[in-house]
C-alpha positions in Angstrom: 13.4 -15.1 -28.0 13.3 -18.0 -30.4 10.0 -19.8 -31.1 11.5 -23.0 -29.5 11.5 -21.2 -26.1 7.8 -20.2 -26.4 5.4 -22.6 -24.8 1.8 -23.0 -26.1 -0.9 -25.1 -24.5 -3.7 -26.7 -26.6 -6.8 -27.8 -24.7 -8.9 -29.9 -27.1 -10.9 -33.0 -26.6 -11.0 -33.9 -30.3 -7.8 -35.9 -31.0 -7.7 -35.1 -34.7 -8.2 -31.4 -34.2 -5.6 -31.5 -31.4 -3.0 -33.1 -33.6 -3.8 -30.7 -36.5 -3.2 -27.7 -34.3 -0.1 -29.2 -32.7 1.6 -29.9 -36.0 1.0 -26.4 -37.4 2.4 -24.8 -34.3 5.4 -27.2 -34.0 6.2 -26.5 -37.6 6.5 -22.8 -36.5 9.0 -23.9 -33.9 6.9 -23.5 -30.8 6.9 -25.9 -27.8 3.4 -27.4 -27.7 1.7 -29.0 -24.7 -1.6 -30.8 -25.2 -4.5 -31.5 -22.8 -7.6 -33.6 -23.6 -10.1 -31.7 -21.4 -10.5 -28.6 -19.3 -9.4 -30.1 -16.0 -6.2 -31.5 -17.5 -5.7 -28.1 -19.2 -5.9 -26.2 -16.0 -3.4 -28.5 -14.4 -0.9 -28.1 -17.3 -1.4 -24.3 -17.2 -0.4 -24.2 -13.5 2.5 -26.6 -14.1 4.0 -25.1 -17.3 2.8 -21.5 -17.4 2.5 -21.3 -21.2 2.7 -18.0 -23.0 -0.5 -18.7 -24.9 -3.5 -21.1 -24.6 -5.7 -22.3 -27.3 -8.9 -23.8 -25.8 -11.9 -25.5 -27.4 -15.3 -24.1 -26.3 -17.3 -27.3 -26.3 -15.7 -30.0 -24.1 -17.0 -32.6 -21.6 -16.3 -32.3 -17.8 -15.2 -28.6 -18.0 -16.1 -26.5 -21.1 -14.0 -23.7 -22.5 -15.9 -20.9 -20.8 -15.3 -22.3 -17.4 -11.6 -22.8 -18.2 -11.5 -19.1 -19.2 -13.1 -18.1 -15.9 -10.8 -20.1 -13.7 -7.7 -19.0 -15.6 -8.6 -15.3 -15.3 -9.5 -15.7 -11.6 -6.0 -17.0 -10.9 -3.5 -14.1 -10.4 -0.6 -16.4 -11.5 -2.4 -17.3 -14.8 -4.7 -14.4 -15.5 -2.5 -12.6 -18.0 -1.9 -15.7 -20.3 -3.3 -14.8 -23.8 -6.3 -17.2 -24.4 -7.8 -18.0 -27.8 -11.2 -19.7 -27.7 -11.9 -22.3 -30.5 -15.6 -22.2 -31.5 -18.1 -22.9 -34.2 -20.3 -20.3 -32.5 -20.3 -17.1 -34.5 -23.1 -14.9 -33.1 -22.4 -11.6 -31.4 -24.1 -12.9 -28.2 -21.7 -15.9 -28.1 -18.6 -13.6 -28.6 -19.8 -11.3 -25.8 -20.3 -14.4 -23.6 -16.8 -15.6 -24.4 -15.1 -12.2 -23.8 -17.0 -11.8 -20.5 -15.7 -15.2 -19.5 -12.1 -14.2 -20.2 -11.3 -15.1 -23.8 -8.9 -12.7 -25.5 -9.7 -13.7 -29.0 -11.6 -16.3 -31.1 -10.7 -18.8 -33.7 -13.5 -20.3 -35.9 -13.7 -24.0 -36.6 -12.7 -25.5 -38.9 -9.4 -23.8 -38.3 -7.7 -22.0 -41.2 -3.9 -22.5 -40.7 -2.8 -18.9 -41.8 -5.4 -17.4 -39.4 -4.2 -19.6 -36.6 -0.6 -18.5 -37.2 -1.5 -14.8 -37.3 -3.6 -15.0 -34.1 -0.8 -16.8 -32.3 1.7 -14.2 -33.4 -0.6 -11.4 -32.3 -1.2 -13.0 -28.9 2.5 -13.6 -28.3 3.3 -10.0 -29.1 0.9 -9.0 -26.3 2.4 -11.6 -24.0 5.8 -10.1 -24.6 4.6 -6.6 -23.7 2.9 -8.0 -20.6 6.2 -9.8 -19.5 8.1 -6.5 -20.0 5.5 -4.7 -17.9 5.8 -7.4 -15.2 9.5 -7.0 -15.1 9.2 -3.3 -14.7 6.7 -3.8 -12.0 9.0 -6.1 -10.1 11.9 -3.6 -10.4 9.7 -0.8 -9.2 8.5 -2.9 -6.2 12.1 -3.7 -5.3 13.0 0.0 -5.5 10.1 0.9 -3.3 11.0 -1.7 -0.7 14.6 -0.3 -0.7 13.3 3.2 -0.4 11.0 2.2 2.5 14.1 0.6 4.3 16.0 3.8 3.7 13.2 5.9 5.3 13.1 3.4 8.2 16.9 3.8 8.7 16.4 7.6 9.2 13.8 7.2 11.9 15.0 7.5 15.5 15.7 4.6 17.9 13.5 4.1 20.9 14.1 6.7 23.6 14.7 5.5 27.2 15.1 7.6 30.3 12.9 10.1 32.1 10.8 10.0 29.0 10.3 6.7 27.1 9.2 6.7 23.5 8.4 3.6 21.4 7.5 3.9 17.7 6.3 1.9 14.7 6.5 2.6 11.0 4.7 0.3 8.6 4.6 1.3 4.9 1.6 0.4 2.9 1.7 -1.6 -0.4 3.1 1.6 -1.9 5.8 3.7 -0.2 4.1 6.8 1.3 5.0 10.0 3.0 4.9 9.2 6.7 7.9 10.3 8.8 8.6 11.2 12.4 11.3 12.2 14.8 12.0 13.1 18.5 15.1 14.5 20.0 16.2 16.7 22.9 16.6 20.4 22.0 18.5 20.7 25.3 18.5 18.7 28.6 15.0 19.9 29.5 13.1 20.3 26.2 12.1 17.4 24.0 10.8 18.0 20.5 8.4 15.4 19.0 6.7 15.5 15.6 5.0 13.3 13.0 4.1 14.3 9.5 2.2 12.7 6.6 2.8 13.8 3.0 -0.2 13.5 0.5 0.0 10.7 -2.0 2.1 7.6 -2.3 5.4 6.5 -3.9 8.8 8.3 -4.0 7.0 11.6 -4.8 5.6 11.5 -1.2 8.6 10.0 0.5 11.1 12.5 -0.7 9.4 15.6 0.8 9.1 13.8 4.1 12.8 13.0 4.2 13.6 16.6 3.3 11.5 17.9 6.2 13.1 15.4 8.6 16.6 16.5 7.6 15.7 20.1 7.8 14.2 19.8 11.3 16.9 17.5 12.6 19.7 19.9 11.5 17.7 22.9 12.8 18.9 24.8 9.8 16.0 27.2 9.2 17.3 30.6 10.0 15.5 32.7 12.6 13.2 29.8 13.7 12.5 29.2 17.4 12.4 25.4 17.6 10.9 25.6 21.1 7.8 27.2 19.6 5.8 24.7 17.5 3.8 27.4 15.7 7.1 29.1 14.6 8.3 25.8 13.2 5.1 25.2 11.2 5.1 28.7 9.9 8.6 28.3 8.6 7.8 24.9 7.0 4.8 26.4 5.3 6.9 29.1 3.8 9.5 26.6 2.6 7.2 23.8 1.3 4.4 25.5 -0.7 2.7 22.9 -2.9 3.0 25.0 -6.0 6.8 24.4 -5.7 6.5 20.8 -4.5 4.7 19.0 -7.4 1.4 19.7 -5.7 2.4 17.9 -2.6 1.3 19.1 0.9 1.6 17.5 4.3 0.0 17.4 7.7 2.0 17.5 10.8 1.7 17.4 14.6 4.7 19.1 16.4 5.1 19.3 20.2 7.8 20.4 22.7 7.8 18.9 26.2 9.3 20.8 29.1 10.2 18.0 31.6 11.1 20.4 34.4 7.6 22.0 34.3 5.9 18.8 32.9 4.2 20.9 30.2 3.6 20.2 26.6 3.3 22.9 24.0 2.0 21.8 20.6 0.7 22.9 17.2 -0.8 21.0 14.3 -1.5 21.5 10.6 -4.4 19.4 9.3 -3.1 16.4 11.3 -5.1 14.0 13.4 -5.1 15.0 17.1 -2.5 13.5 19.4 -4.2 11.6 22.2 -3.2 12.2 25.9 -4.5 9.3 28.0 -4.3 9.5 31.8 -6.0 8.0 34.8 -5.8 9.4 38.3 -7.3 6.2 39.5 -7.8 2.8 37.8 -11.5 3.3 37.2 -11.3 6.8 35.6 -9.6 7.1 32.2 -9.4 10.5 30.7 -8.6 11.1 27.0 -7.7 14.5 25.7 -7.4 15.2 22.0 -4.5 17.6 21.4 -5.0 19.5 18.2 -5.0 23.0 16.8 -7.1 24.1 13.8 -5.1 24.9 10.7 -4.7 24.0 7.0 -2.0 21.4 6.0 1.5 22.7 5.3 1.8 24.0 1.7 -1.8 24.7 0.9 -1.9 28.5 1.5 1.2 30.8 2.0 -0.4 33.0 4.7 -1.8 30.2 6.9 -1.8 31.1 10.7 -0.6 28.5 13.2 -1.3 28.7 17.0 0.1 27.0 20.0 -1.8 25.1 22.8 -0.4 24.1 26.1 -1.3 21.3 28.5 0.1 19.9 31.8 1.3 16.3 31.8 0.5 14.1 34.7 2.7 11.3 36.0 0.2 8.7 34.7 -0.1 10.2 31.2 0.7 8.5 27.9 0.7 10.4 24.7 0.0 8.8 21.3 0.9 10.6 18.0 0.0 8.9 14.8 -0.9 9.2 11.1 -4.5 8.6 9.9 -3.5 5.2 8.4 -3.9 3.6 11.8 -7.7 4.3 12.0 -8.9 4.9 8.4 -9.4 1.2 7.8 -12.2 0.1 5.5 -14.4 -2.6 7.1 -16.1 -5.4 5.2 -19.4 -3.7 5.6 -18.1 -0.6 3.7 -17.7 1.6 6.9 -14.4 3.1 8.1 -13.3 2.1 11.5 -12.4 5.6 12.5 -10.8 7.7 15.2 -13.4 6.9 17.8 -12.7 3.2 17.5 -9.0 3.8 17.8 -9.5 5.9 21.0 -11.6 3.2 22.5 -8.9 0.6 21.7 -6.2 2.7 23.5 -8.3 3.7 26.5 -10.0 0.3 27.0 -6.8 -1.7 26.8 -4.3 0.3 28.8 -3.1 -2.6 30.9 -2.6 -4.9 27.9 -0.7 -2.1 26.0 1.4 -1.5 29.1 2.3 -5.2 29.2 2.8 -5.9 25.4 3.6 -2.4 24.0 2.7 -1.2 20.6 2.7 -4.7 19.1 -0.6 -5.3 20.9 -2.1 -2.2 19.3 -0.9 -3.1 15.8 -2.1 -6.7 16.1 -5.6 -5.4 17.0 -5.5 -2.9 14.1 -4.4 -5.5 11.6 -7.3 -7.8 12.5 -9.6 -5.0 11.4 -8.2 -4.8 7.9 -9.7 -7.2 5.3 -6.4 -7.0 3.4 -3.0 -8.5 4.2 -1.4 -5.1 3.7 -2.8 -1.7 4.7 -4.0 0.8 2.2 -2.1 3.6 3.7 1.1 4.1 5.7 0.9 3.6 9.4 3.1 5.5 11.9 2.6 5.5 15.7 4.5 7.0 18.6 3.8 6.1 22.3 5.3 8.5 24.8 5.4 7.7 28.5 6.3 10.6 30.6 7.1 8.6 33.8 
């Protein structure tokens, strides 16, 4: 990049000093923009996005320290290299300047060779920052594409004797949530949801591997009608020592629609919630969970099955912990109990509006626009 393509902003209320700095930098081939005070300087910074700013400390209306603070508080401007002009030379003043956001100092009266050297050093750092930003944009684009790929593998809503609706919302980073449901035969429906530890492609790839393995039913000797058999086989296949220290939690169930029975097993996963009401005033919530370590932690982990009957008014929710581990402004986590209350207290609204109602309520609890963890949720109506 030639110097003529590099934009530098000078914020200086002393016209003589401003012209002096401008001529030195223009002689070096830089494009120079000037501002006569801090307010004008901030306006130019937002309009022109310079690669580097030279700002005087002592100015009327808005001094250099406040300019530093406002620039560094703006995500769009915070990484601009900022040199603070000052006659102050004490350690205390430098500490104050650095704490306010200055990246370097230039003493008044300005020595031209020192100015040129500081500008070159600041622009080198700006170039590194721009390269990092480009890499970050490329990585974010790839993560979005990877999340869309994971989404494309997930099943469509199931309609019939059993109705299943689902939601998958990746966090700011792609994570390891994945789920599936399919008929093993006309009477038996398999349902599972897993959550791989960590974030990024390193978590997404194992979850895709598990989905493909279970969907193809390609594990020899495994009885896919028995959830504990499936978990045992997964644990033998995905030991974390061989998976870059990745482990995962999973809830796996098989529903027999002829007998209206559900057999399930879990490995370190949040309980599925079976919500039913024999009458409108009596809501019952059962937490369906078996005690076991996550998949991959220990090679000889034991997995057990549990069985429960499914009433005609029952709805089953299977989910990852991202739906309830939401940090509140007071520092507390919303938690599983709060999520259970949401589902049980709003059955009619959820029946009318579906999972969008649940997600809208959950999102109002998060102080951030995006969630800190992946969120996956299945709602199974047995009819």
